[in-house]
ZADO-1210 file (C-alpha; in nm, 4 decimals, padded with zeros to 6 digits):
<atoms>
<atom x="-00.7416" y="-02.0023" z="00.6637" code="MET" pos="1"/>
<atom x="-00.9968" y="-01.8528" z="00.4209" code="LYS" pos="2"/>
<atom x="-00.8520" y="-01.4781" z="00.3269" code="ILE" pos="3"/>
<atom x="-01.0067" y="-01.2148" z="00.1223" code="LEU" pos="4"/>
<atom x="-00.7689" y="-01.0105" z="-00.0251" code="VAL" pos="5"/>
<atom x="-00.9219" y="-00.6593" z="-00.1988" code="THR" pos="6"/>
<atom x="-00.7092" y="-00.5537" z="-00.4862" code="GLY" pos="7"/>
<atom x="-00.5499" y="-00.8815" z="-00.5646" code="ALA" pos="8"/>
<atom x="-00.4769" y="-00.7594" z="-00.9282" code="ALA" pos="9"/>
<atom x="-00.2757" y="-00.4887" z="-00.7670" code="GLY" pos="10"/>
<atom x="00.0604" y="-00.4409" z="-00.7399" code="PHE" pos="11"/>
<atom x="00.0764" y="-00.5004" z="-00.3634" code="ILE" pos="12"/>
<atom x="-00.2271" y="-00.7602" z="-00.3757" code="GLY" pos="13"/>
<atom x="-00.0829" y="-00.9802" z="-00.6408" code="MET" pos="14"/>
<atom x="00.2643" y="-01.0141" z="-00.4081" code="HIS" pos="15"/>
<atom x="00.0736" y="-01.0764" z="-00.0702" code="VAL" pos="16"/>
<atom x="-00.1628" y="-01.3105" z="-00.2593" code="SER" pos="17"/>
<atom x="00.1352" y="-01.4955" z="-00.3797" code="GLN" pos="18"/>
<atom x="00.2676" y="-01.5351" z="-00.0170" code="LEU" pos="19"/>
<atom x="-00.0552" y="-01.6636" z="00.1264" code="LEU" pos="20"/>
<atom x="-00.0864" y="-01.9202" z="-00.1414" code="LEU" pos="21"/>
<atom x="00.2416" y="-02.0484" z="-00.1247" code="ALA" pos="22"/>
<atom x="00.1918" y="-02.1506" z="00.2484" code="ARG" pos="23"/>
<atom x="-00.1228" y="-02.3184" z="00.1648" code="GLY" pos="24"/>
<atom x="-00.4102" y="-02.0521" z="00.2445" code="GLU" pos="25"/>
<atom x="-00.7465" y="-02.0122" z="00.0659" code="THR" pos="26"/>
<atom x="-00.7295" y="-01.7021" z="-00.1034" code="VAL" pos="27"/>
<atom x="-01.0399" y="-01.4949" z="-00.2780" code="VAL" pos="28"/>
<atom x="-00.8971" y="-01.2124" z="-00.4700" code="GLY" pos="29"/>
<atom x="-01.1083" y="-00.9484" z="-00.5512" code="LEU" pos="30"/>
<atom x="-01.0459" y="-00.6726" z="-00.8136" code="ASP" pos="31"/>
<atom x="-01.2366" y="-00.4098" z="-01.0528" code="ASN" pos="32"/>
<atom x="-00.9708" y="-00.4154" z="-01.2919" code="LEU" pos="33"/>
<atom x="-01.0157" y="-00.0092" z="-01.3287" code="ASN" pos="34"/>
<atom x="-00.8477" y="00.1496" z="-01.6021" code="ASP" pos="35"/>
<atom x="-00.6676" y="00.4027" z="-01.3845" code="TYR" pos="36"/>
<atom x="-00.3749" y="00.2208" z="-01.5553" code="TYR" pos="37"/>
<atom x="-00.3443" y="-00.0608" z="-01.7955" code="SER" pos="38"/>
<atom x="-00.5865" y="-00.3499" z="-01.7299" code="PRO" pos="39"/>
<atom x="-00.3860" y="-00.5703" z="-01.9286" code="GLN" pos="40"/>
<atom x="-00.1002" y="-00.5248" z="-01.6818" code="LEU" pos="41"/>
<atom x="-00.3823" y="-00.6274" z="-01.3893" code="LYS" pos="42"/>
<atom x="-00.4702" y="-00.9224" z="-01.5891" code="ARG" pos="43"/>
<atom x="-00.1339" y="-01.0414" z="-01.6378" code="ASP" pos="44"/>
<atom x="-00.0707" y="-01.0526" z="-01.2638" code="ARG" pos="45"/>
<atom x="-00.3716" y="-01.2440" z="-01.2259" code="LEU" pos="46"/>
<atom x="-00.2490" y="-01.5140" z="-01.4471" code="VAL" pos="47"/>
<atom x="00.0562" y="-01.5628" z="-01.1812" code="ARG" pos="48"/>
<atom x="-00.2377" y="-01.6442" z="-00.9407" code="LEU" pos="49"/>
<atom x="-00.5256" y="-01.8065" z="-01.1197" code="THR" pos="50"/>
<atom x="-00.3394" y="-02.1398" z="-01.2041" code="PRO" pos="51"/>
<atom x="-00.2470" y="-02.1843" z="-00.8016" code="ALA" pos="52"/>
<atom x="-00.4638" y="-02.3943" z="-00.5968" code="ALA" pos="53"/>
<atom x="-00.6477" y="-02.2650" z="-00.3494" code="GLY" pos="54"/>
<atom x="-00.7122" y="-01.9160" z="-00.5364" code="PHE" pos="55"/>
<atom x="-01.0642" y="-01.7971" z="-00.6596" code="ARG" pos="56"/>
<atom x="-01.0773" y="-01.4501" z="-00.8608" code="PHE" pos="57"/>
<atom x="-01.3826" y="-01.2516" z="-00.8045" code="VAL" pos="58"/>
<atom x="-01.4501" y="-00.9272" z="-01.0379" code="HIS" pos="59"/>
<atom x="-01.6172" y="-00.6979" z="-00.8316" code="MET" pos="60"/>
<atom x="-01.6000" y="-00.3220" z="-00.6952" code="ASP" pos="61"/>
<atom x="-01.5695" y="-00.2824" z="-00.3069" code="VAL" pos="62"/>
<atom x="-01.8166" y="00.0324" z="-00.3588" code="ALA" pos="63"/>
<atom x="-02.0797" y="-00.2122" z="-00.4813" code="ASP" pos="64"/>
<atom x="-02.2755" y="-00.2600" z="-00.1286" code="ARG" pos="65"/>
<atom x="-02.5082" y="-00.5413" z="-00.2292" code="PRO" pos="66"/>
<atom x="-02.2548" y="-00.7084" z="-00.3964" code="ALA" pos="67"/>
<atom x="-01.9866" y="-00.7048" z="-00.1159" code="MET" pos="68"/>
<atom x="-02.2587" y="-00.8311" z="00.1253" code="GLU" pos="69"/>
<atom x="-02.3291" y="-01.1191" z="-00.0745" code="ALA" pos="70"/>
<atom x="-01.9484" y="-01.1920" z="-00.0962" code="LEU" pos="71"/>
<atom x="-01.9213" y="-01.1958" z="00.2736" code="PHE" pos="72"/>
<atom x="-02.2397" y="-01.3826" z="00.3339" code="ALA" pos="73"/>
<atom x="-02.1065" y="-01.6755" z="00.0913" code="GLU" pos="74"/>
<atom x="-01.7484" y="-01.7051" z="00.2042" code="HIS" pos="75"/>
<atom x="-01.7516" y="-01.6766" z="00.5816" code="LYS" pos="76"/>
<atom x="-01.3719" y="-01.5028" z="00.5713" code="PHE" pos="77"/>
<atom x="-01.1337" y="-01.5708" z="00.8797" code="ASP" pos="78"/>
<atom x="-00.9252" y="-01.2720" z="00.8010" code="ARG" pos="79"/>
<atom x="-00.9495" y="-00.9944" z="00.5128" code="VAL" pos="80"/>
<atom x="-00.6411" y="-00.7723" z="00.3449" code="VAL" pos="81"/>
<atom x="-00.7965" y="-00.5087" z="00.2271" code="HIS" pos="82"/>
<atom x="-00.5533" y="-00.3498" z="-00.0305" code="LEU" pos="83"/>
<atom x="-00.8271" y="-00.2064" z="-00.3156" code="ALA" pos="84"/>
<atom x="-00.8295" y="00.1610" z="-00.3426" code="ALA" pos="85"/>
<atom x="-00.8070" y="00.4472" z="-00.5653" code="GLN" pos="86"/>
<atom x="-00.4214" y="00.5231" z="-00.5782" code="ALA" pos="87"/>
<atom x="-00.2061" y="00.8119" z="-00.6490" code="GLY" pos="88"/>
<atom x="-00.1502" y="01.1593" z="-00.4790" code="VAL" pos="89"/>
<atom x="-00.1566" y="01.3753" z="-00.8172" code="ARG" pos="90"/>
<atom x="-00.4814" y="01.2110" z="-00.9809" code="TYR" pos="91"/>
<atom x="-00.6616" y="01.2854" z="-00.6486" code="SER" pos="92"/>
<atom x="-00.6418" y="01.6548" z="-00.7426" code="LEU" pos="93"/>
<atom x="-00.8149" y="01.6085" z="-01.0374" code="GLN" pos="94"/>
<atom x="-01.0651" y="01.3344" z="-00.9522" code="ASN" pos="95"/>
<atom x="-01.1414" y="01.3440" z="-00.5848" code="PRO" pos="96"/>
<atom x="-01.4747" y="01.1589" z="-00.6262" code="GLN" pos="97"/>
<atom x="-01.2782" y="00.8455" z="-00.7398" code="ALA" pos="98"/>
<atom x="-01.1360" y="00.8445" z="-00.3683" code="TYR" pos="99"/>
<atom x="-01.4332" y="00.9023" z="-00.1844" code="ILE" pos="100"/>
<atom x="-01.6263" y="00.6298" z="-00.3711" code="ASP" pos="101"/>
<atom x="-01.3354" y="00.3720" z="-00.3234" code="SER" pos="102"/>
<atom x="-01.1485" y="00.4738" z="-00.0699" code="ASN" pos="103"/>
<atom x="-01.4361" y="00.5684" z="00.1794" code="VAL" pos="104"/>
<atom x="-01.7619" y="00.4349" z="00.0808" code="VAL" pos="105"/>
<atom x="-01.5579" y="00.1017" z="-00.0355" code="GLY" pos="106"/>
<atom x="-01.4191" y="00.0683" z="00.3194" code="PHE" pos="107"/>
<atom x="-01.7194" y="00.1264" z="00.4483" code="THR" pos="108"/>
<atom x="-01.8658" y="-00.1683" z="00.2681" code="ASN" pos="109"/>
<atom x="-01.5407" y="-00.3799" z="00.3892" code="ILE" pos="110"/>
<atom x="-01.5828" y="-00.2726" z="00.7685" code="LEU" pos="111"/>
<atom x="-01.9415" y="-00.3860" z="00.7615" code="GLU" pos="112"/>
<atom x="-01.8574" y="-00.7280" z="00.5898" code="GLY" pos="113"/>
<atom x="-01.5984" y="-00.7859" z="00.8875" code="CYS" pos="114"/>
<atom x="-01.8335" y="-00.6794" z="01.1263" code="ARG" pos="115"/>
<atom x="-02.1229" y="-00.8882" z="01.0176" code="HIS" pos="116"/>
<atom x="-01.9098" y="-01.2104" z="00.8910" code="GLY" pos="117"/>
<atom x="-01.7524" y="-01.1983" z="01.2072" code="GLY" pos="118"/>
<atom x="-01.3997" y="-01.1633" z="01.0701" code="VAL" pos="119"/>
<atom x="-01.0908" y="-01.2545" z="01.2981" code="GLY" pos="120"/>
<atom x="-00.8639" y="-00.9693" z="01.1769" code="HIS" pos="121"/>
<atom x="-00.9043" y="-00.6731" z="00.9133" code="LEU" pos="122"/>
<atom x="-00.5487" y="-00.5549" z="00.7760" code="VAL" pos="123"/>
<atom x="-00.5930" y="-00.2814" z="00.5567" code="TYR" pos="124"/>
<atom x="-00.3740" y="-00.0205" z="00.3549" code="ALA" pos="125"/>
<atom x="-00.3026" y="00.2972" z="00.4685" code="SER" pos="126"/>
<atom x="00.0018" y="00.5181" z="00.3401" code="SER" pos="127"/>
<atom x="00.2879" y="00.7282" z="00.4525" code="SER" pos="128"/>
<atom x="00.1045" y="01.0341" z="00.3114" code="SER" pos="129"/>
<atom x="-00.1001" y="01.0600" z="00.6219" code="VAL" pos="130"/>
<atom x="00.2023" y="01.2179" z="00.7675" code="TYR" pos="131"/>
<atom x="00.1401" y="01.5240" z="00.5423" code="GLY" pos="132"/>
<atom x="00.2865" y="01.8656" z="00.6289" code="GLY" pos="133"/>
<atom x="00.5107" y="01.6982" z="00.9021" code="ASN" pos="134"/>
<atom x="00.8590" y="01.7579" z="00.8955" code="THR" pos="135"/>
<atom x="00.9899" y="01.5943" z="01.2030" code="LYS" pos="136"/>
<atom x="01.1921" y="01.2837" z="01.1006" code="MET" pos="137"/>
<atom x="01.1770" y="00.9636" z="01.1100" code="PRO" pos="138"/>
<atom x="00.7708" y="00.9729" z="01.0782" code="PHE" pos="139"/>
<atom x="00.6472" y="00.7811" z="01.3618" code="SER" pos="140"/>
<atom x="00.3217" y="00.6384" z="01.4377" code="GLU" pos="141"/>
<atom x="00.2955" y="00.8199" z="01.7679" code="HIS" pos="142"/>
<atom x="00.3287" y="01.1601" z="01.6004" code="ASP" pos="143"/>
<atom x="-00.0247" y="01.3777" z="01.4999" code="ASN" pos="144"/>
<atom x="-00.1280" y="01.3237" z="01.1585" code="ILE" pos="145"/>
<atom x="-00.3889" y="01.6207" z="01.1494" code="ASP" pos="146"/>
<atom x="-00.2447" y="01.7851" z="00.8328" code="HIS" pos="147"/>
<atom x="-00.2663" y="01.5929" z="00.5022" code="PRO" pos="148"/>
<atom x="-00.1880" y="01.7623" z="00.1667" code="VAL" pos="149"/>
<atom x="-00.3896" y="01.5620" z="-00.0852" code="SER" pos="150"/>
<atom x="-00.7083" y="01.4143" z="-00.0874" code="MET" pos="151"/>
<atom x="-00.5696" y="01.0611" z="-00.1088" code="TYR" pos="152"/>
<atom x="-00.3990" y="01.1214" z="00.2234" code="ALA" pos="153"/>
<atom x="-00.7124" y="01.2474" z="00.3968" code="ALA" pos="154"/>
<atom x="-00.8873" y="00.9417" z="00.2717" code="THR" pos="155"/>
<atom x="-00.6187" y="00.7104" z="00.4141" code="LYS" pos="156"/>
<atom x="-00.6453" y="00.8876" z="00.7431" code="LYS" pos="157"/>
<atom x="-01.0139" y="00.8506" z="00.7014" code="ALA" pos="158"/>
<atom x="-00.9666" y="00.4808" z="00.6746" code="ASN" pos="159"/>
<atom x="-00.7870" y="00.4935" z="01.0196" code="GLU" pos="160"/>
<atom x="-01.0567" y="00.6849" z="01.1999" code="LEU" pos="161"/>
<atom x="-01.3304" y="00.4598" z="01.0545" code="MET" pos="162"/>
<atom x="-01.1161" y="00.1539" z="01.1477" code="ALA" pos="163"/>
<atom x="-01.0758" y="00.2471" z="01.5145" code="HIS" pos="164"/>
<atom x="-01.4500" y="00.3244" z="01.5406" code="THR" pos="165"/>
<atom x="-01.5147" y="-00.0302" z="01.4349" code="TYR" pos="166"/>
<atom x="-01.2451" y="-00.1605" z="01.6603" code="SER" pos="167"/>
<atom x="-01.4154" y="00.0160" z="01.9770" code="HIS" pos="168"/>
<atom x="-01.7714" y="-00.0357" z="01.8839" code="LEU" pos="169"/>
<atom x="-01.7663" y="-00.3843" z="01.7445" code="PHE" pos="170"/>
<atom x="-01.4288" y="-00.5271" z="01.8906" code="GLY" pos="171"/>
<atom x="-01.2973" y="-00.5871" z="01.5486" code="LEU" pos="172"/>
<atom x="-00.9386" y="-00.6225" z="01.5189" code="PRO" pos="173"/>
<atom x="-00.8081" y="-00.3864" z="01.2614" code="THR" pos="174"/>
<atom x="-00.4386" y="-00.3081" z="01.1439" code="THR" pos="175"/>
<atom x="-00.3704" y="-00.0205" z="00.9381" code="GLY" pos="176"/>
<atom x="-00.0177" y="-00.0211" z="00.7584" code="LEU" pos="177"/>
<atom x="00.1181" y="00.3017" z="00.6203" code="ARG" pos="178"/>
<atom x="00.3446" y="00.1877" z="00.3037" code="PHE" pos="179"/>
<atom x="00.6430" y="00.3918" z="00.2214" code="PHE" pos="180"/>
<atom x="00.6950" y="00.4222" z="-00.1679" code="THR" pos="181"/>
<atom x="00.6652" y="00.0636" z="-00.2622" code="VAL" pos="182"/>
<atom x="00.8607" y="-00.0491" z="-00.5498" code="TYR" pos="183"/>
<atom x="00.9845" y="-00.3430" z="-00.7501" code="GLY" pos="184"/>
<atom x="00.8868" y="-00.6088" z="-01.0210" code="PRO" pos="185"/>
<atom x="00.5190" y="-00.5795" z="-01.1627" code="TRP" pos="186"/>
<atom x="00.4695" y="-00.2279" z="-01.0031" code="GLY" pos="187"/>
<atom x="00.2407" y="00.0469" z="-01.1064" code="ARG" pos="188"/>
<atom x="00.2778" y="00.2230" z="-01.4418" code="PRO" pos="189"/>
<atom x="00.2333" y="00.5561" z="-01.2698" code="ASP" pos="190"/>
<atom x="00.5143" y="00.5293" z="-01.0138" code="MET" pos="191"/>
<atom x="00.8534" y="00.7073" z="-01.0855" code="ALA" pos="192"/>
<atom x="01.0694" y="00.3738" z="-01.1059" code="LEU" pos="193"/>
<atom x="00.8149" y="00.2671" z="-01.4073" code="PHE" pos="194"/>
<atom x="00.8167" y="00.6084" z="-01.5508" code="LEU" pos="195"/>
<atom x="01.1798" y="00.6856" z="-01.5286" code="PHE" pos="196"/>
<atom x="01.2620" y="00.3292" z="-01.6896" code="THR" pos="197"/>
<atom x="01.0241" y="00.3597" z="-01.9493" code="GLN" pos="198"/>
<atom x="01.1010" y="00.7234" z="-02.0448" code="ALA" pos="199"/>
<atom x="01.5002" y="00.6639" z="-02.0533" code="ILE" pos="200"/>
<atom x="01.4318" y="00.3246" z="-02.2740" code="LEU" pos="201"/>
<atom x="01.2664" y="00.5227" z="-02.5131" code="GLU" pos="202"/>
<atom x="01.5315" y="00.8307" z="-02.5197" code="GLY" pos="203"/>
<atom x="01.2548" y="01.0586" z="-02.3590" code="ARG" pos="204"/>
<atom x="01.3206" y="01.3363" z="-02.0460" code="GLN" pos="205"/>
<atom x="01.2093" y="01.2442" z="-01.7585" code="ILE" pos="206"/>
<atom x="01.0347" y="01.4895" z="-01.5220" code="ASP" pos="207"/>
<atom x="01.2475" y="01.5414" z="-01.2069" code="VAL" pos="208"/>
<atom x="01.0147" y="01.7624" z="-00.9461" code="PHE" pos="209"/>
<atom x="01.1394" y="01.9848" z="-00.7125" code="ASN" pos="210"/>
<atom x="01.4553" y="02.0183" z="-00.8831" code="HIS" pos="211"/>
<atom x="01.5662" y="01.6842" z="-00.7729" code="GLY" pos="212"/>
<atom x="01.5836" y="01.7826" z="-00.4042" code="ARG" pos="213"/>
<atom x="01.3316" y="01.4972" z="-00.2845" code="MET" pos="214"/>
<atom x="01.3898" y="01.2047" z="-00.0282" code="VAL" pos="215"/>
<atom x="01.1963" y="00.8699" z="-00.0328" code="ARG" pos="216"/>
<atom x="01.1966" y="00.5764" z="00.1747" code="ASP" pos="217"/>
<atom x="01.2086" y="00.3568" z="-00.1087" code="PHE" pos="218"/>
<atom x="01.0468" y="00.0091" z="00.0270" code="THR" pos="219"/>
<atom x="01.1023" y="-00.3065" z="-00.1925" code="TYR" pos="220"/>
<atom x="00.7994" y="-00.5467" z="-00.2587" code="ILE" pos="221"/>
<atom x="00.8865" y="-00.8366" z="-00.1444" code="ASP" pos="222"/>
<atom x="00.9335" y="-00.6770" z="00.2079" code="ASP" pos="223"/>
<atom x="00.5935" y="-00.5184" z="00.1659" code="ILE" pos="224"/>
<atom x="00.4198" y="-00.8537" z="00.1448" code="ALA" pos="225"/>
<atom x="00.6229" y="-01.0057" z="00.4000" code="GLU" pos="226"/>
<atom x="00.5347" y="-00.7235" z="00.6380" code="GLY" pos="227"/>
<atom x="00.1467" y="-00.7687" z="00.5350" code="VAL" pos="228"/>
<atom x="00.1378" y="-01.1460" z="00.6332" code="VAL" pos="229"/>
<atom x="00.3186" y="-01.1164" z="00.9469" code="ARG" pos="230"/>
<atom x="00.0825" y="-00.8565" z="01.0820" code="VAL" pos="231"/>
<atom x="-00.1984" y="-01.0520" z="00.9352" code="LEU" pos="232"/>
<atom x="-00.0639" y="-01.3438" z="01.1375" code="ASP" pos="233"/>
<atom x="-00.0934" y="-01.1337" z="01.4744" code="ARG" pos="234"/>
<atom x="-00.4215" y="-00.9544" z="01.5311" code="PRO" pos="235"/>
<atom x="-00.4331" y="-00.6234" z="01.6799" code="ALA" pos="236"/>
<atom x="-00.5317" y="-00.6129" z="02.0722" code="ALA" pos="237"/>
<atom x="-00.6225" y="-00.3569" z="02.3135" code="ALA" pos="238"/>
<atom x="-00.3324" y="-00.1834" z="02.5112" code="ASP" pos="239"/>
<atom x="-00.4052" y="-00.2213" z="02.8628" code="PRO" pos="240"/>
<atom x="-00.1847" y="00.0803" z="02.9438" code="ALA" pos="241"/>
<atom x="-00.3594" y="00.3129" z="02.7182" code="PHE" pos="242"/>
<atom x="-00.4229" y="00.6448" z="02.8883" code="ASP" pos="243"/>
<atom x="-00.6955" y="00.8629" z="02.7699" code="SER" pos="244"/>
<atom x="-00.5867" y="01.1318" z="02.9619" code="ALA" pos="245"/>
<atom x="-00.2829" y="01.1306" z="02.7200" code="LYS" pos="246"/>
<atom x="-00.3928" y="00.9684" z="02.4267" code="PRO" pos="247"/>
<atom x="-00.1093" y="00.8062" z="02.1983" code="ASP" pos="248"/>
<atom x="-00.2017" y="00.8086" z="01.8265" code="PRO" pos="249"/>
<atom x="-00.0262" y="00.4520" z="01.7992" code="ALA" pos="250"/>
<atom x="-00.2367" y="00.2991" z="02.0883" code="ARG" pos="251"/>
<atom x="-00.5798" y="00.2439" z="02.1962" code="SER" pos="252"/>
<atom x="-00.8174" y="00.0887" z="02.4292" code="HIS" pos="253"/>
<atom x="-00.9691" y="-00.0881" z="02.1316" code="ALA" pos="254"/>
<atom x="-00.8026" y="-00.3796" z="01.9236" code="PRO" pos="255"/>
<atom x="-00.6438" y="-00.1667" z="01.6702" code="TYR" pos="256"/>
<atom x="-00.2910" y="-00.0907" z="01.5319" code="ARG" pos="257"/>
<atom x="-00.1240" y="00.1392" z="01.2958" code="VAL" pos="258"/>
<atom x="00.2273" y="00.0478" z="01.1632" code="PHE" pos="259"/>
<atom x="00.4624" y="00.1985" z="00.9246" code="ASN" pos="260"/>
<atom x="00.6348" y="-00.0705" z="00.6615" code="ILE" pos="261"/>
<atom x="00.9251" y="00.1192" z="00.5129" code="GLY" pos="262"/>
<atom x="01.2849" y="00.0558" z="00.4417" code="ASN" pos="263"/>
<atom x="01.4018" y="00.3095" z="00.7033" code="SER" pos="264"/>
<atom x="01.6850" y="00.3965" z="00.4755" code="ASP" pos="265"/>
<atom x="01.5822" y="00.7236" z="00.2826" code="PRO" pos="266"/>
<atom x="01.7442" y="00.7864" z="-00.0521" code="VAL" pos="267"/>
<atom x="01.7681" y="01.1031" z="-00.2462" code="GLU" pos="268"/>
<atom x="01.5829" y="01.1195" z="-00.5858" code="LEU" pos="269"/>
<atom x="01.8973" y="01.1954" z="-00.7821" code="MET" pos="270"/>
<atom x="02.0779" y="00.8664" z="-00.6132" code="ASP" pos="271"/>
<atom x="01.7668" y="00.6761" z="-00.7124" code="PHE" pos="272"/>
<atom x="01.7813" y="00.7833" z="-01.0748" code="ILE" pos="273"/>
<atom x="02.1377" y="00.6963" z="-01.0782" code="GLU" pos="274"/>
<atom x="02.0583" y="00.3486" z="-00.9678" code="ALA" pos="275"/>
<atom x="01.8019" y="00.3246" z="-01.2626" code="ILE" pos="276"/>
<atom x="02.0597" y="00.4717" z="-01.4795" code="GLU" pos="277"/>
<atom x="02.3105" y="00.1987" z="-01.3715" code="GLN" pos="278"/>
<atom x="02.0831" y="-00.0797" z="-01.4145" code="ALA" pos="279"/>
<atom x="01.9939" y="00.0212" z="-01.7615" code="LEU" pos="280"/>
<atom x="02.3420" y="00.0965" z="-01.8712" code="GLY" pos="281"/>
<atom x="02.1956" y="00.4402" z="-02.0035" code="GLN" pos="282"/>
<atom x="02.2042" y="00.8215" z="-01.8748" code="GLN" pos="283"/>
<atom x="01.8776" y="00.9592" z="-01.8127" code="ALA" pos="284"/>
<atom x="01.7948" y="01.3288" z="-01.9793" code="ARG" pos="285"/>
<atom x="01.6399" y="01.5270" z="-01.7192" code="LYS" pos="286"/>
<atom x="01.3924" y="01.8097" z="-01.7148" code="ASN" pos="287"/>
<atom x="01.3770" y="01.9779" z="-01.3770" code="PHE" pos="288"/>
<atom x="01.0561" y="02.1165" z="-01.2288" code="LEU" pos="289"/>
<atom x="00.9372" y="02.2741" z="-00.9556" code="PRO" pos="290"/>
<atom x="00.7485" y="02.0780" z="-00.6491" code="MET" pos="291"/>
<atom x="00.3804" y="01.9560" z="-00.7575" code="GLN" pos="292"/>
<atom x="00.0822" y="02.0254" z="-00.5394" code="ASP" pos="293"/>
<atom x="00.0057" y="01.7371" z="-00.2751" code="GLY" pos="294"/>
<atom x="00.3552" y="01.6261" z="-00.2870" code="ASP" pos="295"/>
<atom x="00.6125" y="01.6352" z="00.0284" code="VAL" pos="296"/>
<atom x="00.9713" y="01.6627" z="00.0072" code="PRO" pos="297"/>
<atom x="01.0932" y="01.3912" z="00.2158" code="ALA" pos="298"/>
<atom x="00.9628" y="01.0601" z="00.3950" code="THR" pos="299"/>
<atom x="01.1332" y="00.8475" z="00.6332" code="PHE" pos="300"/>
<atom x="00.9736" y="00.5653" z="00.8114" code="ALA" pos="301"/>
<atom x="01.0577" y="00.4600" z="01.1994" code="ASP" pos="302"/>
<atom x="00.9896" y="00.0726" z="01.1832" code="VAL" pos="303"/>
<atom x="01.0677" y="00.0252" z="01.5394" code="SER" pos="304"/>
<atom x="00.6793" y="-00.0418" z="01.6238" code="GLU" pos="305"/>
<atom x="00.6726" y="-00.3246" z="01.3308" code="LEU" pos="306"/>
<atom x="00.9844" y="-00.4649" z="01.4650" code="ALA" pos="307"/>
<atom x="00.8812" y="-00.5063" z="01.8146" code="GLN" pos="308"/>
<atom x="00.5150" y="-00.6365" z="01.6913" code="TRP" pos="309"/>
<atom x="00.6295" y="-00.8923" z="01.4212" code="THR" pos="310"/>
<atom x="01.0204" y="-00.9220" z="01.4610" code="GLY" pos="311"/>
<atom x="01.0444" y="-00.8156" z="01.0848" code="PHE" pos="312"/>
<atom x="01.2282" y="-00.4839" z="00.9405" code="ARG" pos="313"/>
<atom x="01.2609" y="-00.4352" z="00.5502" code="PRO" pos="314"/>
<atom x="01.5777" y="-00.4516" z="00.4444" code="GLY" pos="315"/>
<atom x="01.6255" y="-00.4644" z="00.0508" code="THR" pos="316"/>
<atom x="01.8955" y="-00.2112" z="-00.0567" code="PRO" pos="317"/>
<atom x="01.7543" y="00.0004" z="-00.3396" code="VAL" pos="318"/>
<atom x="02.0136" y="-00.0630" z="-00.5868" code="ARG" pos="319"/>
<atom x="01.9309" y="-00.4545" z="-00.5804" code="GLU" pos="320"/>
<atom x="01.5415" y="-00.3729" z="-00.5653" code="GLY" pos="321"/>
<atom x="01.5955" y="-00.1354" z="-00.8621" code="VAL" pos="322"/>
<atom x="01.8101" y="-00.4078" z="-01.0703" code="GLY" pos="323"/>
<atom x="01.5219" y="-00.6622" z="-01.0111" code="ASN" pos="324"/>
<atom x="01.2761" y="-00.4159" z="-01.1216" code="PHE" pos="325"/>
<atom x="01.4635" y="-00.3497" z="-01.4638" code="VAL" pos="326"/>
<atom x="01.5191" y="-00.7087" z="-01.5134" code="GLN" pos="327"/>
<atom x="01.1576" y="-00.7540" z="-01.4770" code="TRP" pos="328"/>
<atom x="01.0917" y="-00.4574" z="-01.7152" code="TYR" pos="329"/>
<atom x="01.3079" y="-00.5845" z="-01.9816" code="ARG" pos="330"/>
<atom x="01.1968" y="-00.9318" z="-01.9760" code="SER" pos="331"/>
<atom x="00.7725" y="-00.8359" z="-01.9647" code="TYR" pos="332"/>
<atom x="00.8203" y="-00.5520" z="-02.2632" code="PHE" pos="333"/>
<atom x="01.0803" y="-00.7438" z="-02.4455" code="GLY" pos="334"/>
<atom x="01.3281" y="-00.4503" z="-02.4544" code="VAL" pos="335"/>
</atoms>
């Protein structure tokens, strides 16, 4: 198949592209290489893809409508994995417009490209942040998600609503993936694991929010990539048992699905920090701070829907994943 992967120079995009290329797919990788974090890290990720047979990189912004129309017209993609987005909950408090441009306008261009290009399945990145103020654990796709607490979360919920509309109106199979705190080698510099590792090695304090009383369902990157590809291989289908009188958010009369992808094994933040300290062989100096706006105290994925649909459950232990990241970090930065 010929598959478009947007955000191919990103953390998840690089790993998904590698997995697709390894099994012989043709991948067109799109990225705008913006400076939200180090473009050099993104270029270094691309180096791991560009020598591969079957890979072509396109430097493009998904918000560029004419360019996206031309791309879809030229390539006639079989399937699309849409991972490009303006990421980060905290940044959305300072620069909300960037999230509209990339996550809403850009996603509209993807939907239109898939609709007019006859794409067989669109898989796109949603986020665990859509659960917002929900307190019932674990988070389930059957739960209502009407209370986002950040602009980032609101745009991700908007993506799910927009996808459903295209599934309903045009029969486009769409699957949204709610990622839970992805970490691992080649990870994002704005994420806790990268920030903590860097600060500890440099002898600086680490900022520990909500005084350490945070719980996250940390999910290893290889599990995320495997989940994405497994979902891509099984296009969304309408649920014949869907009852519009009692609508289930996880189901639809249209070819539309959403899935959690998480480790389903929440870890307390202080235990996560301890795993980093152990992998580094150094203790962290901790600066305890209150909860930040837009953040939530806990996440926990119910992955039963994903397991039923694909036969796959993420399961990499946090200490193993953190160890792999630290090994990569020391090698990449030579420390």
